[in-house]
N, C-alpha and C positions, 0 to 999 in steps of 0.2 A: 446279547446277542449282537455281530455283524451283516448288518445287511449289506447283500452285494449290489450295489449300485451301478456298474458300472460294465456295459455291454461290450462285446468284443468291436462292433461298431455302429452308428445311429446317422441319421441322418437330421440335418436341423437348417435353418433358415438364420442367415448372418446378414452383419453389414458393418462397415467402418467407415468410421468419421462421416457420417450421414448421407455415404455412396446408393447406392440402388440395394435392397436387399437380394441376397443368391441363396440359393440352396446347396447345402455343403454336406461332403462325408465328414464324420468325427471319428478318430481312431485316436487313444490313449490323448484326450485334449486337444487334439492339432485338427486341424479343419485345411481341406482342400476343397475350394469349388468344383461343383460336378461338371459343370461346363470345358473345366482344363481337365478332367479325367476322360471326356470324349476322344482325347489322342490315343488311350490306349485302346481302343476299338478294336482296331485291325492287328495290333499287338498279341492282345489276348483273345485274339476271335469272340468277342463279345459284341452287343450291340445294345449301348447306352442312348437313350433318347429323351428329350423332351427334359433336357436338363436347365431352360431357363426360369421356373418355377417350381416349388415342390408340388403344387396341383398337377404340373406336366409331367413331371414327375411319374406320379399315382395313374395317367393317364394312360401308361405304358407297362405299366408293373410288373402285368406277366413277361415280359420282356425283360425289362429292367431289375427286376428282382434278382434271377443267377447271373446278369452280368455285374451286379451291383458286387454280387457273392463272390466274384471271381478279381474285379476290379477292389474289394477292400481288402481282400489276402494279400496282393501285388502290393499294396499302398504297405500295409503294415508290414512285410518284411523289407522294406526298402525304408522307412522312414531313420534310420541310423544312415543312411546313405541319399540323401534328398536330391542329389545330381540323376539316380534314376527315376526322379518323379517329373510328371510334368508342369508342377507348380510345386512351389517352396509350401509348406504346411505352416500355417498360421498360428499360435496359441489360440485358443478359443477365449482365453481371458484378453484379449487386444479387441476382441470383437463385440459387438451388441447381438445379445441373442434375441430373436424375435420370434414368437408362436413359432413353431415349424411348418403348418399349415393354415391357410384359410379353407375351409372347407364350404361348399354350394350347399349341403344342408349340415347343420347342427343339431343332431337327437339327442335326447335324453332318456333315460330309464328311472321312474318315481318309484321310489319304495320298492325297493330289490332286495336290499340286505336285510336277513331274519330278526339278526337281535336290533336292529336300527328300527325296524318299524313296530317292535315288539316293546321297544323303551321308548318313543314316540306315543304309543296306545297308553302303555303304564303311568309315562309322566302329564299327559296331556289329559287324561281322567274323562272325554270328553264324548265316550261311546255312551247312550242311552242303555245299551245291554249291561255293563257293570258300573254305570254312574252309583257312586258313594260306595262301593266294594272296597275290599281292603287290598293292598297292593300286591298281595298272593293270589289272590283272585283274580283280578285285572293282569296279571303276568298270564296263568295260566289260560285265560280266555285268549289273551295275545297269540298265544305260544299255537293253540288250536289252530286261531285263526289262520296264522301264516301256514303251517303243515297245509291245511285243507289248501291254502292258495298256491302254494306250490303244487300240489297233485292236481289242482282241476282249477285253477284259474289262470289269466292271461298277464301278460305284463303289461306295466302303464308308462305310455310313450308318447312326451311333449318335447315341444322344440324350442329354443335358445336362439336371441339374435347374434348375427355375426359381429355387430359391435361391441360387445359385452368380450369379446376376445383380447386380452393382452399376453405381455412376454412373460415367460416365466422368472424372471427377476427384476420387473417392471412394478413400481406401485400399485397398490389398490385404494383406489379413491372411496374413502366412505362420506357419502350424502350425508349433509347437516339434518335432512328433512326425514331420514329412516330411526327405525329405534331397535329394529333386531336384527342386525347384516350378522348371517353366520357363515361358516368354512360347512364344505363337503368334497373334503378328496375324493377323488375318483380316478378310475381307472378308464382310460378312452380309448376306443377300437378305430382305426384307421382303415376305412373299405378301399381293397383293390383294384375291381373289376365291377362293371355293373351286375347288380345282382336284384333277380327280381322270381320271386316263387323259390327261393332257395330252400331246401328240405335241412333239418338239423344236424343232420347226417355230414353235411358237404359245407357248411356255413362257414366253417374257419378257413377254407380254402379263398374264400373272399375278403380275408382280413389282411391288410397288406403288413399291419404293423401294430405296436399299440405305444401310448404314450402317458401323461398325468394330465390333471385338468381339477381346478377347483371349481366347483360350480358354489361361488357365493351367492346366499340367498337372501333376501328380507323376508323373514318370518311374517312378519303382520300385514304384509301386503297381498301374500297368496292366495290368504281365502279372504273371499270377497262378503262381508257381512251385509253387505245390501242387496246381494245379487245371490243368494245362496242357491238356486237354482241353478244357476249358470255354474258356479264353483270356481275354481281355481284362475287367480289372475299371472300366468307365468312371466308374461312380460316384464309387470313392473316387480314381482317378485325376484328375478332373477337376472334382467338384462341390463341393466345401468353399466353405464361404461369401465371396463377393468374388471366387471366381475367375474370372467374367466379367464382366469392365467392358464396357459395350455405348453407345456414342454417341460424340459428344453427340449429334447429331442426326440424321434420315432424309433421307437427299436423294431426292427423287422422281425415279423413274427419268426421267421423260420430260427430266430435267435432266444426267443420265447418258450419252455419247453413244456409248461402248462399256465397257460393266464388263469386258470382257474383254483392257483395254487401259492399266489403272492402277497406278499407282506404288506399291505397299505398303514401308512404311519403319519396323523398330523402332530406337527409343535405349535401350541402357541407359547410364544414367548421362552421357548426352550421346555415347555411342559408337554408332554404325552397327551394327547387328547381324541386320538383316533388311533387307534392299534390293532388291525382286525385284515383275516386273509380274504382274499375273495372267494374263497371257497363257500364263503357264508353268503353269497349271493344265492337269492330266491328262484331266479330265471337265469340261468348260466350266457354266456355271452352267444352259443351257438342258438338258444331257443328266443334270445331277443331277435339276432338276426330273421331266423325263421319267420317269426310273427310279424315282424317289420316289413319284412319285402313279400310278406302276402298280400299287402295291400298298397305300398309304395316301392320306388324306382329307388334303388339305391346303388349312388354314383360314384366314382373313384374320389378320393379324397376326403368324400364324407366325412365327420367325426359321430362318434356314437358314444355316450359315455354312459355308465353301466350303474350308476347309483352309489351311493354313501354309504360307508360301513356305520355303525354305531359309532356316538363320541362328539357328537354336535354340539355348537353353543347351547341349541334348547333344551337339550340334558343337563346340561351343567349350570343354567340360567346366566350364562357368562356369552355377551356378543361382543363384537368386532368395535375396536374404537381407535381413531389416529395413536402412532405411536408402538400398535401391536405389531410381531413380525410371525408369519406363518411361514412355516418349515414343511412342503409337503415330499415325501420318499415312497416310491413303488420299487420292491424287489426289483432287482436287474434291468430297471426301467431308467430310473434318474433320481433326482432331486430340483425341487424348484425351493423360490424363497423370495418372500413378497412382504414389504413395509407396508402397513396400513396409513395413510394420511387423511386429511381433513379436506 
């Protein structure tokens, strides 16, 4: 099956020859800086604002979303006649592609895919309720546990450090002092306006768009054996430099018909390891936003990654090493490609 990864238009952050990074509109692998597109405001009757950075774009997202839709339509119709455009489009291949936005808050949903969590319970066999039982018994137990969690439980949320973010085509540095660096390809949600006490029914109104994130994790560092009462250590487990490739682009929410029915595929050195649809989430995006906003204030440009499907390295007992190539694809969103280096 061919997966469509080319949206009608998208937003990204770029630079050329070491110049300062700039936000740009992406159409058919061509990029125009958003600052140049502000000149179309009066011509098209729109008000594109905050074009100096992607974070600023999302600060004005309720106004910018319809403006960008009109501008993107105009640019698309005039790509063959560049004289009608306010600036010459640049081939994306000539630009460095950065992570599309640097969020103020970077939030993560843990253990949020049904099959993924079931596999973890079966593979690790560390739940005393089924210790020593057969795989069939452990799997049945895990299935019932996740069904009950989806019905009556709550999402599990933690945060990562901004300094772990890297570009969608940049190398992933695998530290020499870790034993189990693992991949976790995830759909990332970008918030488009302040959200506090948002209902599940209204939650998607607060989403600006979607992108791709790979939540690289040091498995052996997450669960602290010396501090079992405290539990997980997300900072050491997930926040090494370059441990979160994001991008390449942000696809506006209006162009994603159903974020709960997207195919997520990760290939390791060309071999498919993860291949699952977002419909396998235990808690959908709307529930994650409702739960988060019941306690904390979400801000424009914030990123929420929504959990990893089944097929992580811990399932295969195969972890990342220098020379590995990761290719992550999400249907209708895009493709990222990262080489692991020592």
